[in-house]
Structures are given as C-alpha cells and as structure tokens.
C-alpha positions in Angstrom: -20.4 10.5 -22.1 -21.3 10.4 -18.4 -18.8 8.8 -16.0 -20.4 6.2 -13.7 -18.5 6.4 -10.3 -20.7 3.7 -8.6 -18.9 0.5 -7.7 -20.0 -2.7 -9.5 -22.1 -5.1 -7.4 -19.4 -7.7 -6.9 -16.9 -5.0 -5.8 -19.4 -3.7 -3.4 -19.5 -7.2 -1.9 -15.7 -7.2 -1.5 -15.8 -3.8 0.2 -18.7 -4.8 2.5 -16.9 -8.0 3.5 -13.7 -6.2 4.3 -15.6 -3.5 6.3 -17.4 -6.2 8.3 -14.2 -7.8 9.3 -12.6 -4.5 10.2 -15.6 -3.4 12.3 -16.1 -6.7 14.1 -12.5 -7.9 14.5 -10.0 -5.1 14.1 -11.5 -1.9 15.6 -12.2 -3.7 19.0 -8.6 -4.7 19.4 -7.0 -1.6 17.8 -6.0 0.1 21.1 -4.9 -3.2 22.7 -2.1 -3.8 20.1 -1.2 -0.2 19.8 -0.2 -0.4 23.4 1.4 -3.9 23.1 4.0 -3.1 20.4 5.6 -6.3 18.9 3.0 -8.6 20.4 1.5 -10.8 17.6 -2.2 -10.3 17.3 -3.4 -13.9 17.3 -7.0 -12.7 16.4 -5.7 -12.0 12.9 -5.4 -15.7 12.1 -9.2 -15.8 11.8 -9.3 -12.7 9.7 -6.7 -14.2 7.3 -9.2 -16.9 6.5 -11.9 -14.3 5.8 -9.5 -12.5 3.3 -8.7 -15.7 1.6 -12.4 -16.0 0.7 -12.3 -12.4 -0.6 -9.3 -13.2 -2.8 -11.2 -16.0 -4.5 -13.4 -13.3 -6.1 -10.6 -11.0 -7.0 -11.0 -11.3 -10.8 -14.2 -9.6 -11.7 -15.2 -8.6 -15.2 -17.8 -5.8 -15.6 -19.1 -4.1 -18.7 -17.7 -0.6 -19.1 -19.9 2.2 -18.1 -21.5 3.9 -21.1 -21.0 1.0 -23.5 -23.6 -1.4 -24.7 -23.4 -5.1 -23.9 -22.0 -5.9 -27.3 -19.4 -3.1 -27.1 -18.3 -4.2 -23.7 -17.2 -7.6 -25.1 -15.0 -5.9 -27.7 -12.0 -3.6 -27.3 -14.0 -1.4 -24.9 -14.2 -4.2 -22.3 -13.7 -2.9 -18.8 -12.1 -5.2 -16.2 -12.3 -4.6 -12.4 -10.0 -7.3 -11.2 -7.4 -8.1 -8.6 -6.0 -4.6 -8.2 -9.3 -2.9 -7.7 -10.5 -5.7 -5.3 -7.3 -5.5 -3.3 -7.5 -1.7 -3.1 -11.1 -1.7 -1.8 -10.2 -4.4 0.7 -7.2 -2.4 1.9 -9.3 0.7 2.3 -12.0 -0.9 4.3 -9.6 -2.9 6.6 -7.5 0.2 7.2 -10.6 2.0 8.3 -10.5 -0.6 11.1 -6.8 -0.5 11.8 -4.0 0.0 9.2 -1.3 -1.5 11.5 -3.3 -4.7 11.9 -3.8 -4.8 8.1 -0.1 -4.7 7.7 0.4 -7.7 9.9 -2.5 -9.9 8.6 -1.0 -13.1 7.3 -0.6 -13.4 3.5 -1.4 -9.7 2.9 2.2 -8.4 2.8 3.5 -5.7 0.5 5.8 -8.4 -0.9 2.8 -10.2 -2.3 2.0 -7.2 -4.5 5.6 -7.3 -5.7 5.3 -11.0 -6.6 2.1 -10.3 -8.5 3.7 -7.5 -10.4 6.8 -9.3 -11.9 6.6 -13.1 -11.2 6.4 -15.6 -14.0 3.4 -18.0 -14.2 5.6 -20.7 -12.7 6.7 -18.4 -9.8 3.1 -17.3 -9.2 2.0 -21.0 -8.8 4.9 -21.4 -6.3 4.7 -18.2 -4.3 1.4 -16.7 -5.1 -0.1 -17.6 -1.8 2.9 -17.2 0.6 3.1 -14.3 3.2 5.7 -12.0 1.7 7.3 -8.9 3.2 9.2 -6.5 1.0 12.8 -5.4 1.7 14.0 -2.4 -0.2 15.3 0.4 2.1 18.9 0.3 3.4 20.8 2.2 6.0 22.4 4.4 3.3 19.2 5.4 1.4 15.4 5.7 1.8 13.2 6.6 -1.2 16.0 6.4 -3.8 15.5 2.8 -4.7 18.1 2.9 -7.4 20.8 3.3 -4.7 20.5 -0.4 -3.7 23.9 -1.8 -2.5 22.7 -5.2 -1.4 24.3 -7.7 -3.9 23.1 -10.9 -5.4 26.0 -12.6 -7.2 25.5 -15.6 -9.4 27.6 -18.6 -8.3 26.8 -21.6 -10.4 23.1 -22.3 -10.0 22.7 -20.1 -7.0 22.7 -16.4 -6.2 24.6 -15.3 -3.1 22.9 -12.4 -1.4 24.7 -10.0 1.0 23.5 -6.8 2.5 21.3 -5.2 5.1 17.7 -4.0 4.8 15.9 -1.7 7.3 12.2 -0.9 7.9 11.0 -4.2 6.6 7.2 -4.3 7.4 6.2 -7.7 8.8 9.8 -8.7 8.4 9.9 -11.0 11.4 6.5 -12.5 10.8 6.2 -13.1 7.1 7.2 -16.5 5.8 9.1 -15.0 2.8 10.9 -11.8 2.0 11.1 -10.1 -1.4 14.5 -8.5 -1.3 15.9 -6.0 -3.9 19.5 -6.5 -4.8 21.9 -5.7 -7.7 23.3 -8.6 -9.7 26.0 -6.3 -11.2 26.9 -2.9 -9.7 28.8 -1.9 -12.9 25.5 -2.0 -14.9 23.7 0.5 -12.7 20.0 0.5 -11.9 19.1 -1.9 -14.7 20.8 -4.7 -12.7 18.6 -4.3 -9.7 16.4 -7.4 -9.4 14.0 -8.7 -6.8 14.3 -12.2 -5.2 12.0 -14.3 -3.1 13.8 -15.6 0.0 12.2 -17.7 2.8 12.6 -15.9 6.1 14.1 -18.9 7.8 16.5 -19.6 5.0 20.2 -19.9 6.0 21.9 -16.5 5.9 18.7 -14.5 6.7 19.2 -12.8 10.1 16.5 -10.7 11.8 18.7 -8.2 13.7 16.1 -6.3 15.6 12.6 -4.8 15.6 12.1 -1.0 15.6 10.1 1.1 18.1 8.0 3.5 16.1 5.7 6.6 16.2 2.7 4.7 14.7 1.5 1.4 13.2 2.8 -0.2 16.4 0.8 -3.5 15.9 2.9 -4.1 12.8 6.5 -5.3 13.3 9.2 -3.4 11.5 12.4 -5.3 11.2 16.1 -4.9 10.3 17.2 -7.9 8.3 20.8 -8.8 7.3 21.6 -11.2 4.5 24.9 -12.9 5.2 26.1 -15.1 2.2 22.5 -16.2 1.8 22.4 -18.7 -1.1 19.2 -19.2 -3.1 18.5 -21.1 -6.3 18.7 -18.8 -9.4 15.0 -19.3 -10.2 14.3 -17.4 -6.9 14.9 -14.2 -9.0 11.5 -12.8 -9.8 10.7 -12.3 -13.5 13.2 -12.0 -16.2 16.8 -12.6 -15.1 18.3 -10.8 -18.1 19.7 -7.3 -17.4 18.3 -4.9 -20.0 20.3 -1.7 -19.8 18.1 0.0 -22.4 15.0 -0.6 -20.2 16.7 0.8 -17.2 14.9 0.5 -13.9 11.5 0.0 -15.4 11.1 -3.7 -14.7 11.6 -3.4 -10.9 9.6 -0.1 -10.7 6.5 -2.0 -12.0 6.2 -3.3 -8.4 5.5 0.3 -7.2 2.8 0.7 -9.9 0.9 -2.0 -8.0 1.8 -1.2 -4.4 1.5 2.6 -4.4 -2.3 2.6 -5.0 -2.6 0.1 -2.2 -0.8 2.4 0.2 -3.0 5.2 -1.0 -6.0 3.1 -0.1 -4.6 2.6 3.4 -4.4 6.4 3.9 -7.9 6.8 2.5 -9.2 4.2 4.9 -7.6 5.9 8.0 -8.8 9.3 6.7 -12.4 8.2 6.4 -12.3 6.7 9.9 -11.1 10.1 11.3 -13.7 12.0 9.3 -16.5 9.8 10.6 -15.4 10.1 14.2 -15.0 13.9 13.9 -18.4 14.3 12.4 -19.9 12.5 15.4 -18.0 14.7 17.8 -19.0 17.9 16.0 -22.6 16.8 15.8 -22.7 16.1 19.5 -21.3 19.6 20.1 -24.2 21.0 18.2 -22.2 22.0 15.1 -24.3 21.6 11.9 -22.6 20.5 8.7 -24.7 21.4 5.7 -24.3 20.5 2.0 -27.0 23.0 1.0 -25.1 26.1 2.1 -21.7 27.3 0.9 -18.7 26.9 3.3 -18.4 30.6 4.0 -22.0 30.6 5.3 -21.3 27.9 7.9 -19.3 27.7 11.1 -15.5 27.5 10.9 -15.4 23.8 12.0 -18.1 22.9 9.5 -16.3 24.7 6.6 -13.1 22.9 7.6 -14.8 19.5 7.7 -16.3 20.1 4.2 -12.8 21.0 2.9 -11.3 17.8 4.3 -14.1 15.7 3.0 -13.6 17.0 -0.6 -9.9 16.4 -0.3 -10.7 12.8 0.8 -13.0 12.3 -2.2 -10.3 13.5 -4.6 -7.8 11.0 -3.1 -10.3 8.2 -3.3 -11.1 8.8 -7.0 -7.4 9.0 -7.9 -6.7 5.7 -6.3 -9.6 4.0 -8.0 -8.4 5.2 -11.3 -4.8 3.9 -10.7 -6.1 0.5 -9.7 -8.5 0.3 -12.7 -5.7 1.1 -15.1 -3.6 -1.7 -13.6 -6.4 -4.2 -14.1 -6.9 -3.0 -17.7 -3.2 -3.2 -18.5 -3.0 0.6 -19.0 0.4 2.1 -17.9 -0.3 3.8 -14.6 3.0 4.9 -13.2 2.0 8.6 -13.2 -1.5 7.8 -11.7 -0.1 5.4 -9.1 2.3 8.2 -7.9 -0.5 10.8 -8.1 -2.8 8.7 -5.9 0.0 7.9 -3.4 1.0 11.6 -3.2 -2.5 12.9 -2.8 -3.7 10.3 -0.4 -0.6 10.4 1.8 -0.9 14.2 2.2 -4.6 14.0 2.7 -4.2 11.3 5.4 -1.8 13.3 7.5 -3.8 16.6 7.0 -7.2 15.1 7.9 -6.1 13.0 10.9 -4.1 15.9 12.5 -6.9 18.4 11.8 -9.4 16.0 13.3 -7.3 15.9 16.5 -7.2 19.7 16.5 -10.9 20.2 16.0 -11.8 17.6 18.6 -9.8 19.4 21.2 -8.9 17.5 24.4 -11.0 14.5 23.2 -8.9 14.3 20.1 -5.5 14.5 21.8 -6.4 12.1 24.6 -6.9 8.3 24.3 -10.7 8.7 24.7 -11.0 8.0 21.0 -8.7 6.6 18.3 -8.1 10.0 16.7 -4.6 10.5 18.1 -3.7 7.0 17.1 -4.9 7.5 13.5 -2.8 10.7 13.4 0.3 8.8 14.4 -0.5 5.9 12.1 -1.1 8.1 9.0 2.3 9.6 8.8 4.1 6.5 7.6 1.6 6.3 4.7 3.0 9.5 3.4 6.6 8.1 3.7 6.9 4.4 2.8 6.6 3.2 -0.8 8.1 6.5 -1.8 7.9 9.8 0.0 5.7 12.8 -1.0 8.7 14.4 -2.7 9.5 11.2 -4.7 5.9 10.9 -5.9 5.9 14.5 -7.1 9.2 13.8 -8.9 7.8 10.7 -10.7 4.7 12.6 -11.7 6.8 15.5 -13.1 8.9 13.1 -15.1 5.9 11.5 -16.6 4.2 14.8 -17.5 7.3 16.3 -19.0 8.6 13.1 -20.7 11.9 13.3 -18.9 14.1 10.5 -17.6 15.4 10.2 -14.0 18.8 11.3 -15.3 17.3 14.5 -16.9 15.1 15.4 -13.9 16.5 14.7 -10.4 
C-alpha cells in the first residue's frame, strides 16, 4: 500500500495561516527583539488572536490514505487533530522566529502539559490559560525523576516548596505548570504536576536569565515558598500508583517533544531557504538530477542537509499523528526530538559556515538562527536523554535496567 505524505486540505490551511502570520508579523521584528532581550514584544498580542482562530479548527478528521470511504469510518479511521495542527503551526511560526513563538500568549509549553493529563473539568478551567512549564531545578537538568520540589497535602490544600530554573515565559505566562513530589519516599511515581497562577501568594520570580539564543523569550527562575493551592489544582489523577511508575507525568513529554522538534524543523527550513538564495546568487547550482558527487561541494552539502531536514520533518509528523490517533508514541516522540534537535544545530551552523562572512555577520538572520537552534536540542530532554528513551523502548527495558 502506498503512503500518502501530502497534508490534508484543512491542515494545509492551518500551515498557511501560521506561515502568513510568521512572514508578516514575526520575521520583520525578529532582529529587533533579539537585540532587546527581556522586552515584551507587544506586537504578539495581535498574533495571539490569529492563533486563537487556528485553534478553533484543531480537531480535523480525515479519511486514512489508502482506505475507502466506508473503511475510513470503521476501525481504520485516521484522525489529524490537535497535535498535528499544533505541530504544523509551531513549525511555520518558528520559521518566522522561534523565540517569539515561545512568548506568544496562550501558546506556552505548559498548555501542552495541561492537554496531556488534565481531566475534563480541569480542561474547561485551564484549557485556554497561558501556561509556562516548570520542571528543571538547580540540582538536575534532563533527569526529570530527580525532582526535589515538594507538594505536601495539608487538609484541602497542597503546600508547594522548591525552586525551578529555566522556566520559559515564566514571568509572562498567567499560570505555571510545576512538577513536584507529593511523597519523596514513594520515588518517581509520586511526582505530579500542578497548575499554579503566577501571581498566586508564594510564587516568586527571582530573576530572568541572559542567554545565548531565544532572547525574545524570557527565561525565569521561580521559587515556591509555602505556596498553598487547592488540592484540585493537581493535574489528572491524584493517586500515587507505584506500579505505573513515572508514566503518568511522562505523558506530557509525548505531547511536547514533537512540538519542540517542529520548532527545530521550522528554524532549519528558514536557514536552508536563506542559504539556497545566497548560493544561487553566488552562481552555485543545486541540481536534483545529478548525484551529489557530480556537483560542487556546497551543492552536495546542501542536498545532504535538505535530506536530513526531510527525515526530521517526517518523524515529527508521525509522532503527532500517533498522538492524535491514541497510539503510544513515546519512542517516536523521542526519535523526532532527537533527530530534529541535531538536524537544527547542524543545518544552522553549516549554513553560517557556507555563507561565509554574510552568515557570521548580522546582515542576515543566519547567525541568530544558529544561536536559537541550540536550545531546541537541549530543553524538553537533551539529545542523550532522547537516545536513552528510544533505546529503552526498543529493548523493552525499564529506566532502572538501562541508565
């Protein structure tokens, strides 16, 4: 059976709308806010309204490729819904500016966390807030099971104490999804996520970080000092299931990792398009009718990068499609994140190199994209963590068996 890799018409409309907003609103102000770190891009308020319109069409059902109309209504039904739509939107907007995407109101990584584990009642309450996600602590990075922030039940409230670092949009989002342990003695199974309003008593934004890239996005250090929240602010099931381990919380990453992959793919495509224009202006021909060894070195290198980009793109589409169709995608989510993260840094840095002085200067955005892309290989789990997850899934081993 042939595989149809064309996007359905409604998803094409989502991608086109995201690209239009990126081209007309983000790309023109990209350099401005890269130079003005921590300044809030007020232009994004208009873009947030545009994205709200995109979200209204997030749930799209399309007949599966290769099946008849009658078959598509049965067990072979293929759904392209919220995850696929969000991925394509993230890809197109990141083509414009990934840092600005990360600071668009109501598009925070915490929103994906809420979508992954919230109950229906919680979704109706917090489904449309602007939520940052607070995981990393001073004592750990990618090992999310090492959470030391505590959330202890006291009557009808949880009391949260701890410090989180590298919280994207932490000073701008209206809410923060914070990971904390409800019982240290029960290990990783006791780690739960909570929705906390940013201006809630006990939530303290300590400082904003100065960074290599994504400068338009604020990155905060947040301390929780006896922060008391109602017990129904715990997302999903409050019961600690030791036999399930860390699986409940990790479902969040199955949603967010393909989104970060999409960001790297968007930045990578922007760099490839800019590089192609520079090479063409320099008289370098890139041909798809001749093998790479029969072309110039820059052309051969461009073809290699473009094929690498295509592989990352298809992996991310697969991971998002699986999520929409309720197919376990932990392995594929990590594969897409690992591939896209590495591709993004490789493509953007090589584009700077091949463009020479033009790439290294601020004449174009190539040097900015090279700086921005590095974080996409780090946050939501580093390259090494993704490879570890993939290995565990392929070998059928637990985190205790393969470290």
